[in-house]
C-alpha positions as CSV (number, residue, x, y, z in Angstrom):
1,X,8.6,18.0,-25.2
2,X,5.6,15.9,-26.3
3,X,4.3,13.4,-23.7
4,X,2.2,11.5,-26.2
5,X,4.5,8.4,-26.4
6,X,4.3,7.7,-22.7
7,X,1.0,9.2,-21.6
8,X,-1.1,9.6,-24.8
9,X,-1.3,13.4,-24.7
10,X,0.7,16.5,-25.6
11,X,0.9,19.5,-23.3
12,X,0.4,23.0,-24.7
13,X,3.4,25.3,-25.0
14,X,2.4,27.1,-21.8
15,X,2.1,23.8,-19.9
16,X,5.5,22.7,-21.2
17,X,7.1,25.6,-19.4
18,X,5.2,25.1,-16.1
19,X,6.4,22.6,-13.5
20,X,3.7,21.0,-11.5
21,X,4.9,19.5,-8.2
22,X,3.1,16.3,-7.4
23,X,3.4,14.2,-4.3
24,X,2.9,10.4,-4.9
25,X,2.1,7.9,-2.2
26,X,2.1,4.1,-2.7
27,X,1.6,2.0,0.4
28,X,2.5,-1.7,0.1
29,X,2.1,-4.5,2.6
30,X,5.5,-3.9,4.3
31,X,6.6,-0.5,2.8
32,X,5.4,3.0,2.0
33,X,6.9,4.5,-1.2
34,X,7.0,8.3,-1.4
35,X,8.1,10.4,-4.4
36,X,7.8,14.0,-5.6
37,X,7.6,14.7,-9.3
38,X,8.2,17.9,-11.2
39,X,5.8,17.0,-14.0
40,X,7.2,13.6,-15.2
41,X,10.6,14.0,-13.5
42,X,11.1,12.3,-10.2
43,X,13.1,14.7,-8.0
44,X,12.7,12.9,-4.7
45,X,12.0,9.3,-3.9
46,X,12.1,7.3,-0.7
47,X,10.9,3.8,0.3
48,X,10.2,3.4,4.0
49,X,10.3,-0.2,5.1
50,X,8.1,-1.4,8.0
51,X,9.0,-4.3,10.2
52,X,6.3,-6.9,10.7
53,X,6.4,-6.2,14.4
54,X,5.7,-2.5,13.8
55,X,2.8,-3.2,11.6
56,X,1.3,-5.9,13.9
57,X,1.4,-3.4,16.8
58,X,-1.3,-1.3,15.0
59,X,-3.6,-4.3,14.9
60,X,-4.9,-3.8,11.3
61,X,-4.1,-2.1,8.0
62,X,-6.5,0.7,8.9
63,X,-4.8,1.2,12.2
64,X,-1.5,2.0,10.4
65,X,-2.9,5.2,9.0
66,X,-1.4,7.7,11.3
67,X,2.0,5.9,11.4
68,X,2.2,5.8,7.6
69,X,1.1,9.5,7.3
70,X,3.8,10.5,9.7
71,X,6.3,8.6,7.5
72,X,5.2,10.5,4.4
73,X,5.4,13.9,6.2
74,X,8.8,13.1,7.7
75,X,10.1,12.2,4.2
76,X,8.9,15.6,2.8
77,X,10.5,17.4,5.7
78,X,13.7,15.5,5.3
79,X,14.0,16.6,1.6
80,X,12.9,20.2,2.3
81,X,9.5,20.0,0.5
82,X,6.8,22.1,2.1
83,X,3.1,21.4,1.7
84,X,2.7,24.8,0.1
85,X,5.0,23.7,-2.7
86,X,2.6,21.0,-3.9
87,X,0.1,21.3,-6.7
88,X,-1.5,17.8,-6.2
89,X,-1.2,14.6,-4.3
90,X,-1.8,11.2,-5.9
91,X,-2.2,8.0,-4.0
92,X,-2.8,4.4,-4.7
93,X,-6.5,3.4,-4.5
94,X,-8.0,0.6,-2.6
95,X,-10.8,-1.9,-2.9
96,X,-13.6,0.6,-3.6
97,X,-16.5,-0.2,-5.9
98,X,-15.7,-1.3,-9.5
99,X,-14.9,1.8,-11.7
100,X,-13.6,2.7,-15.1
101,X,-10.0,3.4,-15.7
102,X,-8.9,7.0,-15.1
103,X,-7.8,9.6,-12.5
104,X,-10.4,10.3,-9.8
105,X,-10.7,13.2,-7.4
106,X,-11.1,11.8,-3.9
107,X,-14.5,12.8,-2.8
108,X,-16.5,12.1,0.3
109,X,-18.1,9.0,-1.2
110,X,-14.8,7.5,-2.2
111,X,-13.3,8.4,1.2
112,X,-16.2,6.7,3.0
113,X,-15.5,3.5,1.0
114,X,-11.8,3.7,1.5
115,X,-12.3,4.1,5.3
116,X,-14.6,1.1,5.4
117,X,-13.8,-2.5,5.1
118,X,-11.4,-1.9,2.2
119,X,-8.9,-0.3,4.6
120,X,-8.7,-3.5,6.6
121,X,-8.1,-5.7,3.5
122,X,-5.5,-4.0,1.3
123,X,-2.8,-1.4,2.2
124,X,-3.4,0.4,-1.1
125,X,-6.5,2.0,0.5
126,X,-4.2,4.0,2.7
127,X,-2.7,5.7,-0.4
128,X,-6.0,7.4,-1.2
129,X,-6.8,8.2,2.5
130,X,-3.4,9.8,3.1
131,X,-3.5,11.6,-0.3
132,X,-6.8,13.1,0.7
133,X,-5.7,14.2,4.1
134,X,-2.4,15.7,3.0
135,X,-4.1,17.4,0.0
136,X,-6.7,18.9,2.3
137,X,-4.0,20.3,4.6
138,X,-2.0,21.7,1.6
139,X,-5.1,23.1,-0.1
140,X,-4.6,21.0,-3.3
141,X,-6.5,18.2,-4.9
142,X,-6.0,14.5,-3.9
143,X,-6.3,11.9,-6.6
144,X,-6.3,8.1,-7.1
145,X,-5.3,6.7,-10.5
146,X,-6.4,3.3,-11.9
147,X,-7.0,1.6,-8.6
148,X,-7.0,-2.2,-8.3
149,X,-10.7,-2.4,-8.9
150,X,-10.7,-0.9,-12.5
151,X,-13.4,-3.0,-14.2
152,X,-13.5,-3.1,-18.0
153,X,-14.4,-6.8,-18.2
154,X,-17.0,-7.8,-20.7
155,X,-20.1,-9.5,-19.3
156,X,-19.2,-12.8,-21.0
157,X,-16.1,-12.9,-18.9
158,X,-17.9,-12.6,-15.5
159,X,-20.1,-15.7,-15.4
160,X,-18.6,-18.6,-13.4
161,X,-21.1,-21.4,-13.8
162,X,-22.1,-20.8,-10.1
163,X,-25.0,-18.4,-10.0
164,X,-24.5,-15.8,-7.3
165,X,-20.7,-15.8,-7.6
166,X,-19.3,-13.7,-10.5
167,X,-15.7,-13.1,-11.5
168,X,-14.3,-9.7,-10.3
169,X,-11.9,-7.4,-11.9
170,X,-9.2,-6.9,-9.2
171,X,-5.7,-6.6,-10.6
172,X,-2.6,-4.5,-10.9
173,X,-4.4,-2.0,-13.1
174,X,-2.0,0.9,-12.5
175,X,1.1,-0.9,-13.5
176,X,-0.5,-3.0,-16.2
177,X,-1.9,0.1,-17.9
178,X,1.3,2.1,-17.5
179,X,3.5,-0.6,-18.9
180,X,1.1,-1.4,-21.8
181,X,1.2,2.3,-22.8
182,X,5.0,2.2,-22.6
183,X,5.3,-0.9,-24.7
184,X,2.9,0.5,-27.3
185,X,5.0,3.7,-27.5
186,X,8.2,1.7,-27.9
187,X,6.4,-0.2,-30.8
188,X,5.4,3.1,-32.4
189,X,1.7,2.7,-31.8
190,X,-1.0,4.0,-29.5
191,X,-2.1,1.9,-26.6
192,X,-5.7,2.4,-27.7
193,X,-4.9,0.9,-31.1
194,X,-3.2,-2.3,-29.9
195,X,-3.9,-5.8,-28.4
196,X,-1.6,-6.8,-25.6
197,X,-1.4,-9.4,-23.0
198,X,0.3,-8.0,-19.8
199,X,1.5,-10.3,-17.0
200,X,2.3,-8.4,-13.8
201,X,4.4,-10.8,-11.7
202,X,5.2,-10.1,-8.1
203,X,3.8,-11.4,-4.8
204,X,0.6,-11.6,-6.7
205,X,0.4,-12.4,-10.4
206,X,-2.3,-11.0,-12.7
207,X,-2.5,-11.5,-16.5
208,X,-4.7,-9.2,-18.4
209,X,-6.0,-9.1,-22.0
210,X,-5.8,-5.4,-23.2
211,X,-7.9,-4.7,-26.3
212,X,-7.9,-1.2,-27.7
213,X,-7.3,0.4,-24.3
214,X,-9.6,-1.7,-22.2
215,X,-8.7,-4.8,-20.1
216,X,-11.5,-7.1,-21.3
217,X,-10.4,-10.1,-19.1
218,X,-8.0,-10.6,-16.2
219,X,-7.5,-13.1,-13.4
220,X,-8.4,-12.0,-9.8
221,X,-5.4,-13.2,-7.8
222,X,-7.0,-12.1,-4.5
223,X,-9.8,-14.6,-5.1
224,X,-7.6,-17.5,-6.0
225,X,-7.7,-17.3,-9.8
226,X,-4.8,-17.8,-12.1
227,X,-1.2,-19.2,-11.5
228,X,0.3,-19.8,-8.1
229,X,2.7,-17.1,-7.1
230,X,5.5,-16.6,-4.6
231,X,2.9,-16.4,-1.8
232,X,-0.5,-17.2,-3.2
233,X,-1.9,-20.6,-4.1
234,X,-3.7,-19.6,-7.3
235,X,-6.4,-21.8,-8.7
236,X,-6.8,-24.9,-6.7
237,X,-9.4,-27.8,-7.3
238,X,-12.5,-26.6,-5.6
239,X,-13.5,-29.9,-4.0
240,X,-10.2,-30.1,-2.3
241,X,-10.6,-26.7,-0.8
242,X,-14.2,-27.6,0.3
243,X,-12.9,-30.7,2.1
244,X,-10.3,-28.6,4.0
245,X,-12.8,-26.0,5.0
246,X,-15.1,-28.5,6.6
247,X,-12.3,-30.7,8.1
248,X,-12.2,-28.7,11.3
249,X,-8.4,-28.4,11.0
250,X,-8.4,-24.8,10.0
251,X,-10.3,-21.6,10.9
252,X,-11.7,-19.4,8.1
253,X,-8.8,-16.9,8.6
254,X,-6.2,-19.7,8.4
255,X,-7.7,-20.8,5.1
256,X,-7.6,-17.3,3.7
257,X,-4.0,-16.8,4.8
258,X,-3.0,-20.1,3.1
259,X,-4.7,-18.9,-0.1
260,X,-3.1,-15.4,-0.2
261,X,-0.2,-15.2,2.1
262,X,1.5,-18.6,2.8
263,X,0.6,-20.5,-0.4
264,X,2.4,-21.0,-3.7
265,X,6.2,-21.0,-3.7
266,X,6.3,-20.1,0.0
267,X,4.3,-23.3,0.9
268,X,6.7,-25.4,-1.2
269,X,10.0,-23.9,-0.3
270,X,9.5,-21.8,2.8
271,X,10.4,-18.6,1.0
272,X,8.6,-16.0,-1.2
273,X,11.9,-14.7,-2.6
274,X,12.6,-15.9,-6.1
275,X,16.2,-15.0,-5.7
276,X,16.5,-17.6,-2.8
277,X,14.7,-20.1,-5.0
278,X,17.2,-19.5,-7.8
279,X,20.1,-19.9,-5.3
280,X,18.7,-23.3,-4.2
281,X,18.6,-24.3,-7.9
282,X,22.2,-23.3,-8.4
283,X,23.1,-25.4,-5.4
284,X,21.5,-28.4,-7.2
285,X,18.0,-28.4,-5.6
286,X,15.8,-30.1,-8.2
287,X,12.6,-29.6,-6.3
288,X,13.2,-25.8,-6.3
289,X,13.7,-26.0,-10.0
290,X,10.4,-27.8,-10.4
291,X,8.6,-25.2,-8.4
292,X,10.0,-22.3,-10.4
293,X,9.3,-24.0,-13.7
294,X,5.8,-24.9,-12.6
295,X,5.0,-21.3,-11.6
296,X,6.3,-20.1,-15.0
297,X,4.3,-22.9,-16.7
298,X,1.1,-21.7,-15.0
299,X,1.7,-18.1,-16.0
300,X,2.2,-19.3,-19.6
301,X,-1.1,-21.1,-19.4
302,X,-2.9,-18.0,-18.2
303,X,-1.3,-16.0,-21.1
304,X,-2.7,-18.7,-23.4
305,X,-6.2,-18.1,-22.0
306,X,-5.9,-14.4,-22.7
307,X,-4.9,-15.2,-26.3
308,X,-8.4,-16.7,-26.6
309,X,-9.9,-13.6,-25.1
310,X,-8.2,-11.6,-27.8
311,X,-9.4,-13.9,-30.6
312,X,-5.9,-15.0,-31.2
313,X,-4.6,-11.6,-32.4
314,X,-1.9,-10.2,-30.1
315,X,0.6,-7.4,-30.8
316,X,2.8,-8.2,-27.8
317,X,3.1,-10.2,-24.6
318,X,4.4,-7.9,-21.9
319,X,6.1,-9.3,-18.7
320,X,6.5,-6.9,-15.8
321,X,6.8,-6.8,-12.0
322,X,9.6,-7.9,-9.7
323,X,9.7,-11.5,-11.0
324,X,10.5,-10.1,-14.5
325,X,14.1,-9.4,-13.3
326,X,14.7,-13.1,-13.4
327,X,15.9,-14.2,-16.8
328,X,15.4,-17.8,-15.8
329,X,11.8,-17.2,-15.0
330,X,11.0,-15.1,-18.0
331,X,13.0,-17.5,-20.2
332,X,10.6,-20.3,-19.2
333,X,7.6,-18.2,-20.1
334,X,9.1,-17.1,-23.4
335,X,9.8,-20.8,-24.2
336,X,6.0,-21.5,-23.9
337,X,4.6,-18.3,-25.4
338,X,7.2,-16.9,-27.8
339,X,5.5,-18.2,-30.9
340,X,2.3,-16.4,-30.1
341,X,3.6,-12.8,-30.3
342,X,6.8,-10.8,-29.4
343,X,7.6,-11.0,-25.7
344,X,8.6,-7.7,-24.2
345,X,10.1,-7.5,-20.8
346,X,9.8,-4.5,-18.5
347,X,11.1,-5.5,-15.1
348,X,9.8,-3.8,-11.9
349,X,6.9,-1.4,-12.1
350,X,6.0,2.1,-13.2
351,X,3.4,2.7,-10.5
352,X,4.9,5.9,-9.0
353,X,5.4,7.5,-12.5
354,X,1.9,6.3,-13.5
355,X,0.4,8.0,-10.5
356,X,2.2,11.2,-11.2
357,X,1.2,11.1,-14.9
358,X,-2.4,10.5,-14.0
359,X,-2.5,13.6,-11.9
360,X,-0.5,15.6,-14.5
361,X,-3.0,14.8,-17.2
362,X,-5.7,16.4,-15.1
363,X,-3.6,19.4,-14.0
364,X,-2.7,20.2,-17.6
365,X,-6.3,19.8,-18.8
366,X,-5.5,16.8,-21.1
367,X,-8.1,14.9,-19.1
368,X,-10.9,15.7,-16.8
369,X,-10.9,14.2,-13.3
370,X,-13.4,11.5,-13.0
371,X,-16.1,11.4,-10.3
372,X,-16.6,8.4,-8.1
């Protein structure tokens, strides 16, 4: 079997007959996903949900480390997978320093950064930390693949007009890259030969301009760029934010929470669940319909901005993430962008498979592990 269509490489005949067992760990804000792959075949998968009270009891994201590690080990024991069976562990990476796209062996330098402030900011840091610790115990390598800080932005895209503040590349790199490769394969072309706009649409929404295998521009949803989302406010007029910051009505943390946790659709409707929003619309709530259409409109505008980043030449617009399950939402976006390029929809995310594939490319020698 040739893996070129999905991963961009073919294994040798010897590698085709060998099964590599890869443990994949993907911590989210309220869940920990655990899968075991034999090469590209997912043989075990489990999603452990964490109650907000359970998470809050640990005081911080970093404080959840031992609890989440125990969840991963319990899942392996439940399914009869011994650490000695593993060939590698791949984990989601956190907010380390900006790096190129690829599969990275978790070294002491990366671990130090993952254990630092990043572990308090984003749960994805725990993926790399736990992958390293389980890998060390099993005597196998631990990797991270395309963490959220993959930075391929051109310098022209980084200036803001405010010296001292530059635009960052923080986005859903793992799923955007994986789905772009999948779309390219479905279109009979290589990812590195195409020009794609990929919109990952979930609790956060990032829209990237993919040009010949590199994401040359993308909005940073954690910093307040781009469209509003189910729980983030997106780009807001700066003077209004400044007025609120100095009003005395809110603390710094309360302002940050409003930007990234309780803004967007949640602030308007009291829910971050698009399914509940659609239920309100079916019941005749015109305001809920306005909120959904406005969010889709803002995603469409961000896609339009990435058309300019790609000089107007786009092979496909790709919609992915949890919101892509909604035909009402994707239909609104297609209405605004369908004349630009074909709109391809890949609901959900390929992150677990993408992590396994990244490790597999290194294990088979198709790629070298990158050094942080």
